[in-house]
C-alpha positions in Angstrom: 163.5 131.0 10.2 160.3 130.9 8.8 159.2 134.5 7.1 155.4 135.1 8.0 153.7 138.4 9.0 153.0 138.2 12.9 149.9 140.4 12.8 148.6 137.8 10.4 149.3 135.1 12.6 147.7 136.5 15.5 144.3 137.1 13.3 143.8 133.1 12.0 142.1 131.1 14.0 143.3 128.0 15.7 144.1 125.4 13.0 144.0 128.3 9.9 147.7 127.7 8.5 146.8 129.3 5.9 149.1 132.4 6.8 152.4 129.9 7.0 153.9 129.9 3.2 154.5 127.6 0.8 156.3 124.4 1.0 156.6 124.9 4.9 156.5 121.2 5.3 154.7 119.8 7.8 153.2 121.0 10.5 152.6 119.6 15.0 149.5 122.0 14.6 148.8 122.7 18.1 146.9 125.9 17.2 143.8 124.4 17.1 141.4 123.3 20.6 139.5 120.1 18.0 140.6 116.6 20.0 143.2 115.7 17.9 142.3 111.9 18.6 138.8 112.5 16.6 137.0 112.5 14.6 135.4 108.9 16.3 135.7 105.3 14.3 131.2 105.5 14.0 131.7 109.0 12.8 134.2 108.1 9.9 132.3 105.6 9.1 129.1 107.6 8.9 131.2 109.8 7.0 132.3 106.7 4.1 129.1 105.5 4.0 127.2 109.1 3.4 124.6 108.8 0.1 125.1 111.0 -2.0 121.4 111.1 -3.6 120.4 112.4 -0.1 122.4 116.1 -1.8 120.2 116.6 -3.9 117.0 117.3 -1.6 116.6 120.3 1.0 117.8 118.6 4.6 114.1 118.1 5.9 114.6 116.6 9.3 118.2 117.3 9.6 118.3 119.7 12.3 115.2 117.5 14.7 117.4 114.2 13.9 120.2 116.3 14.6 118.4 118.1 18.4 117.0 114.8 19.2 120.5 113.1 19.6 122.5 116.0 21.3 119.9 116.6 23.7 120.6 113.2 24.7 123.5 113.9 24.6 123.7 117.2 27.3 120.5 115.3 28.9 118.4 117.8 28.2 114.7 118.7 26.7 115.0 118.8 23.0 112.5 121.6 23.3 114.9 123.7 25.5 117.4 123.5 21.6 117.8 125.8 19.1 120.4 124.0 16.6 122.8 126.2 15.2 126.1 126.1 12.6 128.7 125.8 15.7 128.8 128.0 18.1 129.6 131.4 16.4 126.4 131.1 14.8 124.4 131.9 17.8 126.8 134.5 19.5 126.4 136.3 16.5 122.8 136.4 15.9 123.0 137.5 20.1 125.2 140.0 19.0 122.8 141.4 16.4 119.8 141.1 18.7 120.6 142.3 22.6 120.2 146.3 23.1 124.3 146.8 22.7 124.5 149.6 25.4 123.0 146.6 28.4 124.9 143.9 27.0 128.9 142.9 28.5 131.7 140.0 27.5 134.1 139.5 30.1 137.5 139.3 28.6 139.9 138.1 27.6 137.6 135.4 25.5 136.4 133.4 21.6 138.0 135.8 18.9 134.2 135.8 17.9 132.9 137.5 21.1 135.3 140.0 21.6 134.6 141.5 18.2 130.9 141.2 18.4 130.5 142.1 22.4 131.6 146.5 21.8 131.5 146.5 25.6 134.4 144.3 27.8 135.0 143.7 31.0 138.6 142.9 31.3 140.4 141.9 34.3 142.8 145.1 35.9 145.6 146.3 34.1 148.7 144.4 34.7 147.0 142.0 36.5 146.4 138.4 35.4 143.4 136.8 35.5 142.4 134.5 38.0 139.0 132.3 38.8 138.4 134.8 42.0 139.0 138.0 39.3 136.7 136.4 37.2 133.7 136.0 39.8 134.0 139.7 41.4 133.9 141.1 37.3 130.7 138.8 36.4 129.2 140.0 39.9 129.8 143.3 39.0 129.1 142.9 35.3 125.5 141.0 36.3 124.3 143.8 39.1 124.7 146.5 36.0 124.1 145.0 32.6 121.0 143.2 31.4 122.9 140.6 29.2 126.2 139.4 29.8 128.4 137.0 27.5 131.4 134.8 28.6 132.9 131.4 28.0 133.4 128.7 30.6 136.2 126.8 30.9 137.5 130.4 29.2 139.3 130.5 25.9 142.4 131.4 25.1 142.6 130.9 29.5 140.9 127.6 30.3 139.6 129.3 33.9 136.7 127.9 35.0 133.7 130.0 36.9 131.9 126.5 39.1 128.8 125.4 38.2 127.9 126.5 42.4 129.3 129.9 41.8 127.1 130.8 38.8 124.1 129.6 40.6 124.9 132.0 43.3 125.4 134.6 40.9 122.2 133.9 38.7 120.1 133.7 41.9 121.8 137.1 43.3 120.9 138.6 39.5 118.2 138.0 38.4 116.9 141.1 35.9 120.3 139.7 34.1 120.5 136.5 31.9 124.5 135.7 31.4 124.9 133.5 28.0 127.7 130.9 28.5 129.7 129.8 26.0 130.1 125.8 26.8 132.8 124.5 23.8 135.0 123.3 26.5 133.1 121.6 29.2 133.0 118.3 27.6 136.9 118.3 29.1 136.0 118.8 32.3 134.8 114.9 32.4 132.0 115.9 33.9 128.5 116.9 32.0 126.6 117.5 35.5 129.3 121.0 35.4 127.6 121.4 32.7 124.9 125.5 33.3 122.6 123.2 31.4 122.5 121.8 34.7 120.9 124.4 36.5 117.1 125.5 36.9 117.5 129.2 36.2 115.7 130.8 33.4 118.2 133.8 33.4 120.5 131.9 31.6 121.7 130.5 27.9 124.3 128.0 26.5 126.1 127.5 23.6 126.9 123.8 23.0 128.4 122.4 20.2 130.2 118.8 19.9 132.2 120.2 17.2 135.9 120.3 19.5 135.5 117.8 21.8 134.3 115.4 19.4 137.1 116.1 16.1 134.7 117.4 14.0 135.1 120.7 13.7 134.3 121.0 10.1 130.8 120.2 10.9 129.1 122.7 11.5 126.7 121.5 14.8 125.2 123.3 17.5 122.9 124.6 20.2 121.5 127.5 22.3 120.2 126.2 25.1 117.8 128.2 27.4 114.3 127.3 29.4 114.3 131.2 28.2 111.2 130.2 25.5 111.1 133.6 24.8 114.5 134.1 24.4 114.7 130.6 22.0 112.5 131.7 20.4 113.8 135.2 19.0 116.4 133.4 18.4 115.1 130.9 16.5 113.2 133.5 14.6 116.4 134.8 13.2 118.3 131.4 12.1 118.0 130.0 8.9 115.0 127.8 7.1 117.6 125.2 7.0 120.2 125.7 9.8 121.7 122.3 9.7 123.2 120.2 6.0 122.2 116.7 5.3 126.1 116.1 5.5 126.7 117.4 9.0 124.0 115.9 10.8 124.8 112.9 9.7 128.0 112.6 11.2 127.6 114.8 14.1 124.3 111.8 15.2 127.0 109.2 14.3 129.4 110.3 16.4 127.1 111.5 19.1 126.5 107.7 19.9 130.3 106.8 20.1 130.0 107.2 23.6 133.3 104.9 24.8 135.2 106.4 22.5 134.2 110.2 23.3 134.9 109.0 27.2 138.3 107.3 26.5 139.4 109.9 24.4 138.3 113.1 26.2 140.5 110.8 29.1 143.5 110.7 26.9 143.2 114.8 26.3 142.9 115.3 29.7 146.4 113.2 30.3 148.0 114.7 27.3 147.4 118.3 29.3 148.5 117.1 32.2 152.2 116.5 30.7 152.4 119.5 28.5 151.9 121.6 31.6 154.3 119.9 33.5 156.9 120.6 30.6 155.7 123.8 30.6 156.1 124.7 33.5 159.8 124.0 34.1 160.1 126.0 30.8 158.1 129.3 31.8 157.4 128.8 35.5 154.6 131.0 36.9 153.8 132.3 33.6 151.8 129.5 32.4 147.8 129.1 33.6 148.1 125.6 35.7 145.6 123.3 37.3 142.5 124.2 34.2 139.8 121.7 33.5 141.1 121.4 29.3 143.2 119.8 27.1 145.2 123.0 26.4 147.4 125.8 28.4 148.7 129.3 28.6 151.3 130.8 28.3 151.8 134.3 29.5 154.5 136.5 26.9 155.3 140.0 26.3 157.4 138.9 23.7 155.0 135.7 22.5 156.0 136.6 18.4 159.5 135.3 19.2 158.2 132.0 20.9 155.7 131.8 17.7 158.4 132.4 15.3 161.0 129.5 17.1 158.9 126.7 17.7 157.1 127.4 13.8 160.6 127.3 12.7 160.5 124.0 13.9 157.4 123.0 12.3 154.9 123.7 15.7 151.8 126.0 15.4 150.8 127.1 18.0 147.6 130.3 18.9 149.3 133.2 19.1 147.5 136.2 20.6 148.6 139.4 20.9 146.7 142.7 22.5 146.0 144.4 19.3 142.5 145.4 20.1 140.6 145.3 23.0 139.7 141.4 25.3 143.1 140.1 24.0 146.1 138.9 26.5 149.6 139.0 25.2 150.8 134.9 25.0 150.5 131.4 23.6 147.4 129.0 23.3 149.3 125.6 22.8 147.4 122.1 22.7 148.6 119.5 24.7 150.6 117.5 22.3 149.5 113.1 22.1 152.6 111.0 24.2 154.7 110.2 21.3 155.0 113.8 20.0 155.3 116.1 23.5 159.1 115.0 23.1 158.9 117.5 20.3 157.4 120.4 21.7 159.7 119.5 24.5 162.9 120.1 22.5 162.2 123.0 20.9 161.3 124.7 23.9 164.6 123.8 25.7 166.3 125.2 21.8 164.6 128.7 22.8 166.9 131.5 23.8 164.6 134.0 26.6 
């Protein structure tokens, strides 16, 4: 059995396995949310061909190249994008920029969101969240607050409020700006489901190619909004050089590898369907099912036990405990590849409940 501190395990983000003791051996990392088959061949070739001489000067034009390339991928007007370092940066900027007393976050949600927004809007006590309850809380929140932030698809549950429902809420509450973290919308397989396709001005969307394209180590992303004032306020808080030359170079190459992107995301969805079947056999209705993402969430009042058991078998998952507001107890499990699923299933079958 691996010796570890659960507080350390739960505090680390997915993919951050620094809490593991030295000499633990090879780990099947299902704690992250990055496409396992990435980076794409074109991204790898771009990384290998990167000209080191470009490191001697400032990254002139790097953000403009990325903005143009990502806008084409997203199908939006490049002028409506503020280039950022991933999604965490605009979340931080918005949290510092927007009035705290008039802003709230729908929870459970991404670690960075729940730590930056003081006001949380969780499900009722002892209630498991669902799409309908999220819609009801969004409706109430947008009636009461000027700014509401949430992830869609949700991290860690995977629940997704449909685009047409968001459109109705935005129309119903024109004085509230909805900030949507779309880190995982690409996994739905249809960008027409993105909130960026809506015409409402009281909307801001955060996006990044890092996770779906398997290049999370490149810190690239955008804030999209048709609200010129909000976009300019955010842009003024961003650094003069928002992207490094290397990050922009690799990300632009990855975004142009369209055939690989479609294949990788479909493969991730199929892996998730297989994972869901295994988890349901083991845990029944504790599993959040039918969600359009590449991970699944398992509710567990004592997730530390299952997390430790899997880790002893060399399998890392994302441990979530309610040690701070906005959390929910359980494990988030990234879908392993088809050749890795048997290893996870064998470990789960050996778990003594």
